[in-house]
C-alpha positions as CSV (number, residue, x, y, z in Angstrom):
1,M,3.5,22.8,-26.4
2,A,4.6,25.9,-24.5
3,R,2.1,27.3,-22.0
4,N,2.2,30.5,-20.0
5,I,1.7,30.3,-16.3
6,G,1.1,33.7,-14.8
7,S,3.2,36.5,-16.3
8,H,6.6,35.1,-15.4
9,Y,6.7,31.4,-16.2
10,T,6.4,29.2,-19.3
11,T,6.0,25.4,-19.2
12,H,7.5,23.2,-21.9
13,R,6.9,19.5,-21.3
14,V,5.4,17.2,-18.7
15,L,7.8,15.8,-16.1
16,G,5.2,13.7,-14.2
17,R,1.6,13.4,-13.1
18,G,0.1,12.8,-9.7
19,S,-3.2,12.7,-7.9
20,A,-3.3,16.5,-7.4
21,G,-2.0,17.7,-10.7
22,T,0.7,17.7,-13.4
23,V,4.4,18.7,-12.9
24,W,5.9,20.6,-15.9
25,L,9.4,21.6,-16.8
26,G,9.2,25.4,-16.9
27,E,11.3,28.5,-17.4
28,G,11.2,31.5,-15.1
29,P,13.2,34.7,-14.7
30,S,15.9,32.9,-12.8
31,G,16.2,29.8,-15.0
32,P,14.6,26.3,-15.1
33,V,11.9,25.5,-12.6
34,A,9.3,22.8,-11.9
35,V,5.7,24.0,-12.1
36,K,3.0,21.9,-10.5
37,V,-0.4,22.8,-12.0
38,L,-3.3,21.6,-10.0
39,R,-6.1,19.6,-11.7
40,E,-8.7,21.7,-13.4
41,D,-11.5,20.5,-11.1
42,L,-9.5,21.5,-8.1
43,A,-8.4,24.9,-9.5
44,A,-12.0,25.7,-10.4
45,D,-13.0,25.6,-6.6
46,P,-12.9,29.2,-5.4
47,D,-12.6,28.1,-1.8
48,L,-9.4,26.1,-2.6
49,A,-7.9,29.1,-4.4
50,E,-8.6,31.2,-1.3
51,R,-7.0,28.6,0.9
52,F,-3.9,28.5,-1.2
53,A,-3.7,32.3,-1.2
54,H,-4.1,32.3,2.6
55,E,-1.3,29.7,3.0
56,R,1.0,31.4,0.5
57,H,3.5,32.5,3.2
58,T,3.7,29.0,4.7
59,L,4.2,27.3,1.3
60,L,7.0,29.7,0.4
61,G,8.6,29.8,3.8
62,L,9.9,26.3,4.2
63,E,13.7,26.1,3.5
64,H,15.8,23.0,4.1
65,P,18.3,21.1,2.0
66,N,15.9,18.1,2.1
67,I,12.8,20.0,1.2
68,V,11.9,21.0,-2.4
69,G,11.6,24.8,-2.1
70,V,8.6,26.7,-3.5
71,H,9.5,29.9,-5.2
72,D,6.1,31.3,-6.2
73,L,2.4,30.6,-6.1
74,V,0.4,31.5,-9.2
75,I,-3.4,31.8,-8.9
76,G,-5.1,32.6,-12.2
77,G,-3.8,32.5,-15.8
78,P,-5.0,32.8,-19.3
79,D,-8.4,31.3,-18.3
80,A,-8.2,32.7,-14.8
81,R,-8.5,29.1,-13.4
82,D,-4.9,28.0,-12.8
83,I,-3.4,27.2,-9.4
84,A,0.3,26.5,-9.8
85,L,3.2,26.0,-7.4
86,V,6.6,27.1,-8.9
87,M,9.3,24.9,-7.3
88,D,12.9,24.0,-7.4
89,L,13.8,21.8,-10.3
90,V,15.2,18.5,-9.0
91,R,17.1,16.6,-11.6
92,G,16.6,12.9,-10.8
93,P,13.9,10.3,-10.3
94,D,11.4,10.1,-7.5
95,L,11.9,7.4,-4.9
96,R,9.1,5.2,-6.4
97,S,10.8,5.0,-9.8
98,H,14.2,4.2,-8.1
99,L,12.6,1.5,-5.9
100,E,10.9,-0.1,-8.8
101,R,14.3,-0.3,-10.6
102,E,16.2,-1.7,-7.6
103,R,13.3,-3.6,-5.9
104,R,15.1,-3.4,-2.5
105,L,17.8,-1.0,-1.3
106,R,20.8,-1.7,0.8
107,P,20.0,-0.9,4.4
108,H,22.6,1.8,4.5
109,A,21.2,3.6,1.4
110,A,17.6,3.2,2.7
111,V,18.3,4.5,6.1
112,A,20.4,7.4,4.7
113,I,17.4,8.5,2.5
114,V,14.9,8.3,5.4
115,A,17.3,10.2,7.8
116,E,17.5,13.1,5.3
117,V,13.7,13.2,4.9
118,A,13.3,13.1,8.7
119,G,15.5,16.1,8.9
120,G,13.3,18.0,6.5
121,L,10.2,16.9,8.4
122,A,11.7,18.2,11.7
123,V,11.9,21.7,10.2
124,A,8.4,21.5,8.9
125,H,6.9,20.2,12.1
126,A,8.7,22.9,14.1
127,A,6.9,25.4,11.9
128,G,3.6,23.7,12.6
129,I,3.3,22.1,9.2
130,V,2.2,18.4,8.7
131,H,2.9,16.9,5.3
132,R,0.1,14.3,5.5
133,D,1.1,12.3,2.4
134,V,4.7,11.1,2.9
135,K,5.3,8.3,0.3
136,P,7.9,7.4,-2.3
137,E,6.2,9.4,-5.0
138,N,6.7,12.6,-2.9
139,I,10.4,12.0,-2.3
140,L,12.7,13.1,-5.1
141,L,16.4,12.1,-5.5
142,D,18.8,14.8,-6.7
143,T,21.5,12.9,-8.6
144,T,23.5,16.0,-9.7
145,T,25.4,16.1,-6.4
146,P,28.4,13.8,-5.5
147,R,26.1,12.0,-3.1
148,T,22.5,11.5,-4.0
149,R,20.3,13.8,-1.9
150,A,16.6,13.1,-0.9
151,L,14.1,15.9,-0.9
152,L,10.5,15.8,0.2
153,T,8.0,17.7,-1.9
154,D,4.3,18.7,-1.8
155,F,4.3,20.0,1.7
156,G,0.9,21.2,2.8
157,V,-0.8,20.4,-0.5
158,A,-2.8,17.4,0.9
159,K,-4.1,19.5,3.8
160,L,-5.1,22.4,1.6
161,I,-7.0,20.1,-0.9
162,D,-8.6,18.1,1.9
163,E,-9.9,20.9,4.2
164,P,-12.3,22.1,5.0
165,R,-14.8,21.3,2.2
166,H,-13.2,18.3,0.5
167,G,-12.5,16.1,3.5
168,G,-15.5,16.8,5.6
169,K,-16.6,15.0,8.7
170,G,-16.4,11.2,8.4
171,G,-14.0,11.3,5.4
172,V,-10.4,10.3,5.2
173,V,-7.9,11.3,2.6
174,G,-4.5,9.7,1.9
175,T,-2.7,6.8,0.5
176,P,-3.8,3.6,2.3
177,D,-0.4,1.9,2.5
178,Y,1.1,4.8,4.4
179,M,-1.9,6.0,6.5
180,A,-1.5,6.1,10.2
181,P,-4.1,4.3,12.4
182,E,-5.3,7.5,14.0
183,I,-6.3,8.9,10.6
184,V,-8.2,5.7,9.8
185,E,-10.1,6.1,13.1
186,G,-11.1,9.7,12.2
187,L,-8.7,11.6,14.5
188,P,-7.1,14.9,13.3
189,P,-3.6,14.3,11.7
190,R,-0.7,15.6,13.8
191,A,3.0,15.4,13.2
192,A,3.1,11.7,14.3
193,V,1.3,10.7,11.1
194,D,4.3,11.7,9.1
195,I,6.6,9.6,11.2
196,Y,4.4,6.6,10.8
197,A,4.3,7.1,7.0
198,L,8.1,7.7,6.7
199,I,8.9,4.5,8.6
200,T,6.5,2.7,6.4
201,V,8.6,4.0,3.5
202,L,11.7,2.7,5.2
203,Y,10.1,-0.7,5.6
204,E,9.2,-0.7,1.9
205,L,12.8,0.3,0.9
206,L,14.2,-2.6,2.8
207,A,11.6,-5.3,2.1
208,G,10.2,-4.3,-1.3
209,F,6.7,-4.1,0.0
210,T,4.8,-2.2,2.6
211,P,3.9,-3.8,6.0
212,F,0.1,-3.7,5.6
213,G,-0.4,-3.4,1.8
214,G,-2.3,-5.8,-0.4
215,G,-5.9,-6.1,-1.7
216,H,-8.7,-3.6,-1.4
217,P,-8.0,-0.3,0.3
218,G,-10.5,-1.1,3.0
219,A,-8.6,-4.2,4.0
220,V,-5.4,-2.2,4.1
221,L,-6.9,0.4,6.4
222,R,-8.2,-2.3,8.7
223,R,-4.7,-3.8,8.9
224,Q,-3.3,-0.4,9.8
225,V,-5.5,-0.4,12.9
226,T,-5.4,-4.0,13.9
227,E,-2.2,-5.7,12.9
228,T,1.5,-5.6,13.8
229,A,4.2,-5.3,11.1
230,A,6.1,-8.5,10.5
231,E,9.7,-8.3,11.6
232,L,12.3,-8.0,8.8
233,P,15.1,-10.6,9.2
234,G,18.6,-9.6,8.5
235,I,18.6,-6.0,9.9
236,P,20.2,-5.0,13.2
237,R,18.0,-5.3,16.3
238,D,18.4,-1.6,17.1
239,L,17.1,-0.6,13.7
240,W,14.1,-2.9,14.0
241,E,13.2,-1.7,17.5
242,L,13.3,1.9,16.2
243,M,11.0,1.0,13.3
244,Q,8.6,-0.8,15.7
245,Q,8.5,2.3,17.9
246,C,7.6,4.5,15.0
247,L,5.0,2.1,13.7
248,A,3.2,2.1,17.1
249,K,-0.5,2.4,16.9
250,A,-0.4,5.1,19.6
251,P,0.9,8.4,18.1
252,A,2.5,9.5,21.4
253,S,4.7,6.4,21.4
254,R,6.5,7.4,18.2
255,L,9.7,9.4,18.0
256,R,9.6,13.0,16.9
257,A,11.2,13.8,13.6
258,V,14.3,15.4,15.0
259,E,14.9,12.4,17.2
260,L,14.3,10.0,14.4
261,A,16.8,11.8,12.1
262,S,19.4,11.7,14.9
263,R,18.9,8.0,15.7
264,L,19.0,6.9,12.1
265,R,22.3,8.8,11.5
266,E,23.8,7.0,14.6
267,L,22.9,3.6,13.1
268,L,24.4,4.3,9.7
269,P,28.0,3.1,10.4
270,A,26.8,-0.3,11.4
271,L,24.9,-0.7,8.2
272,E,27.7,0.0,5.7
273,E,28.5,-3.6,4.8
274,L,25.0,-5.1,4.8
275,P,23.6,-6.2,1.4
276,P,20.0,-5.8,0.4
277,L,17.7,-8.2,2.4
278,D,17.2,-11.6,0.8
279,L,13.5,-12.0,1.2
280,G,10.7,-13.9,-0.5
281,D,7.5,-12.2,-1.4
282,P,5.1,-11.7,1.5
283,A,2.9,-14.7,2.2
284,P,-0.3,-15.1,4.2
285,A,0.1,-16.2,7.8
286,D,-0.6,-19.9,8.5
287,G,-4.2,-20.4,9.7
288,A,-5.5,-17.1,8.4
289,G,-7.3,-16.8,5.1
290,R,-10.4,-17.4,3.1
291,A,-11.5,-20.8,2.0
292,D,-12.2,-19.3,-1.4
293,G,-9.1,-20.6,-3.2
294,A,-10.4,-19.6,-6.6
295,A,-10.8,-16.0,-5.6
296,E,-7.3,-16.0,-4.1
297,A,-5.8,-17.5,-7.3
298,A,-7.5,-14.7,-9.2
299,V,-5.9,-12.1,-7.0
300,D,-2.5,-13.7,-7.4
301,A,-3.0,-13.7,-11.2
302,T,-3.4,-10.0,-11.3
303,D,-0.4,-9.3,-9.1
304,P,2.6,-8.0,-11.2
305,A,4.8,-9.9,-8.8
306,A,3.3,-13.2,-9.9
307,A,5.3,-13.0,-13.2
308,P,8.8,-14.5,-12.7
309,G,11.5,-11.9,-12.7
310,T,9.0,-9.0,-12.5
311,P,9.7,-6.6,-9.6
312,A,6.8,-6.3,-7.2
313,R,4.8,-3.1,-7.2
314,A,5.2,-2.0,-3.6
315,A,2.3,0.4,-3.4
316,V,-0.7,-1.7,-4.2
317,P,-3.4,-0.5,-6.6
318,L,-6.4,1.0,-4.9
319,V,-8.5,-1.9,-6.2
320,R,-6.7,-5.1,-6.7
321,G,-7.1,-6.4,-10.2
322,A,-7.4,-3.0,-11.8
323,A,-4.9,-2.0,-14.4
324,P,-1.8,-0.4,-12.9
325,D,-2.1,3.4,-12.7
326,S,0.7,4.8,-14.8
327,E,0.1,8.2,-13.2
328,R,0.4,6.7,-9.7
329,A,-2.7,8.6,-8.4
330,T,-2.8,6.6,-5.2
331,H,-4.0,9.5,-3.1
332,T,-7.7,8.9,-2.5
333,R,-10.7,9.9,-0.4
334,M,-12.8,7.3,1.3
335,R,-15.2,6.9,4.2
336,V,-13.8,6.3,7.7
337,P,-14.6,2.6,8.7
338,D,-17.0,2.4,11.6
339,A,-16.2,0.7,14.9
340,D,-17.8,-2.6,13.9
341,E,-15.8,-2.8,10.7
342,L,-12.5,-2.1,12.5
343,A,-13.4,-4.7,15.2
344,G,-13.6,-7.3,12.4
345,G,-10.0,-8.1,13.2
346,A,-7.2,-9.3,10.8
347,H,-8.6,-12.7,9.8
348,G,-7.7,-13.3,6.2
349,T,-5.4,-10.4,6.0
350,A,-2.2,-11.2,8.0
351,R,1.0,-11.5,6.0
352,V,4.4,-12.8,7.1
353,I,7.8,-12.7,5.6
354,R,8.3,-15.8,3.5
355,P,12.0,-17.0,3.6
356,V,13.6,-17.5,0.2
357,G,13.2,-21.1,-1.0
358,Q,10.0,-21.7,0.9
359,P,7.1,-22.5,-1.4
360,R,4.3,-20.0,-1.8
361,A,1.1,-20.9,0.0
362,G,-1.4,-22.7,-2.2
363,S,-4.7,-21.5,-3.3
364,A,-6.2,-22.7,0.0
365,R,-4.0,-20.1,1.7
366,H,-2.0,-22.7,3.8
367,G,-0.9,-26.3,3.6
368,A,-3.1,-27.6,6.4
369,A,-6.3,-26.5,4.6
370,A,-5.0,-28.0,1.3
371,R,-4.4,-31.4,3.0
372,R,-7.8,-31.3,4.6
373,R,-9.3,-30.7,1.2
374,R,-7.4,-33.6,-0.3
375,R,-8.6,-35.9,2.4
376,L,-12.2,-34.8,1.9
377,A,-11.8,-35.4,-1.9
378,V,-10.5,-38.9,-1.3
379,T,-13.3,-39.7,1.2
380,A,-15.9,-38.4,-1.2
381,A,-14.5,-40.4,-4.1
382,G,-14.6,-43.5,-1.9
383,L,-18.2,-42.9,-1.0
384,L,-19.1,-42.4,-4.6
385,G,-17.3,-45.6,-5.5
386,A,-19.1,-47.6,-2.8
387,G,-22.5,-46.2,-3.9
388,A,-21.8,-47.2,-7.5
389,L,-20.8,-50.8,-6.5
390,G,-24.0,-51.1,-4.3
391,G,-26.1,-50.0,-7.3
392,W,-24.4,-52.5,-9.5
393,L,-25.1,-55.4,-7.0
394,L,-28.7,-54.2,-6.6
395,F,-29.5,-54.4,-10.3
396,S,-27.4,-57.5,-11.1
397,G,-29.3,-59.4,-8.3
398,G,-32.6,-58.6,-9.9
399,E,-31.6,-60.2,-13.1
400,D,-31.3,-63.6,-11.3
401,D,-35.0,-63.6,-10.5
402,G,-34.1,-64.6,-6.9
403,A,-32.5,-67.9,-8.0
404,D,-30.2,-67.7,-5.0
405,G,-33.1,-67.2,-2.6
406,L,-32.1,-63.7,-1.7
407,G,-34.5,-61.7,-3.8
408,P,-33.8,-58.3,-5.2
409,A,-33.5,-56.5,-1.9
410,G,-30.6,-58.6,-0.7
411,P,-30.2,-60.8,2.4
412,G,-32.0,-60.0,5.7
413,V,-34.4,-57.5,4.2
414,E,-38.2,-58.3,4.3
415,Q,-39.7,-58.5,0.9
416,P,-42.7,-56.4,0.0
417,D,-46.1,-58.1,-0.1
418,D,-48.1,-57.3,-3.2
419,S,-51.3,-58.9,-1.8
420,G,-52.3,-55.7,0.0
421,A,-52.7,-57.6,3.2
422,P,-51.7,-55.7,6.4
């Protein structure tokens, strides 16, 4: 059903939904547009409307071939409670949909997409704008050009929604799989958080899963702080070293966006002939894990990747086992883990790349534990068998009335005296 947004725009149908609002196909004075209408609960906040109005110039000022341009900001509407961003209409899927269809991209295609997005980030960072929510859902692919073009959308929206009232001291907002360690530790987000998130996206495009994803979001956040990403076999060493640098826990160690874009473009010629990586699904590291095999089996049973032939969902659900979120509202607000929680280490969370053909780890998380359990089961069965045999001998001896001179207690055992004498 058509709906008027402000006095110049009309929306016709839903193109997609996200954590912040709904994107509509719309019509404006200059033709088709995309209109992102914020959720009603957000739009009803007068402080948020004021922040959007204050940042109007910034939102409308970013121009780059790899950034979705914002044409207008509408505050108010028929019920005076709309906040809507009128944007370029990009005809093509978002990167999440494309990745789910392909599961893994060829290294050349993956690096080309990320290099383009890094170019857009370089312009934004130079203008003092941090995106804060770089992920496949916020990267659109324009398929109308001879060569597919990647565009980053939703610049500044996460910051405006989060601050100052909605984030607050001690809160952290973002998508756990792509969240830089310094955000988890409660530090203010700078440009380096976008670099960390973008290289996490590159890792996901190559591998089919994020380096630290899996399980409850609290576990994902802890991995972001305590663990090192598993190396991806089959990519050039130069590319892996660049990815390692941009996934560094220390923000100052990461490349700037302009440097990243340049370095990635330099690597493109060497990647042209490489096929998609031939990897198995991520498996727990040997020696790490819970003894609760039943719980682990329950987790695996809820994983879409557990079904043969089903592409793995790369961005994990916020709570493992919940029904997949068709609207992909992965952007969430949570408490910053305290120092003791972060110091808990990575026990039970480490994941390594499982080569194709290698069996998945069993419910005991690794083969050694499974073998130990089998030995214990055999030992227990032996003890039970011995006990049963002893019981049989005990009672069968009593039926002989001591005819063999041994008595019911067996040889070498003093018989009780019923006389009551000491």
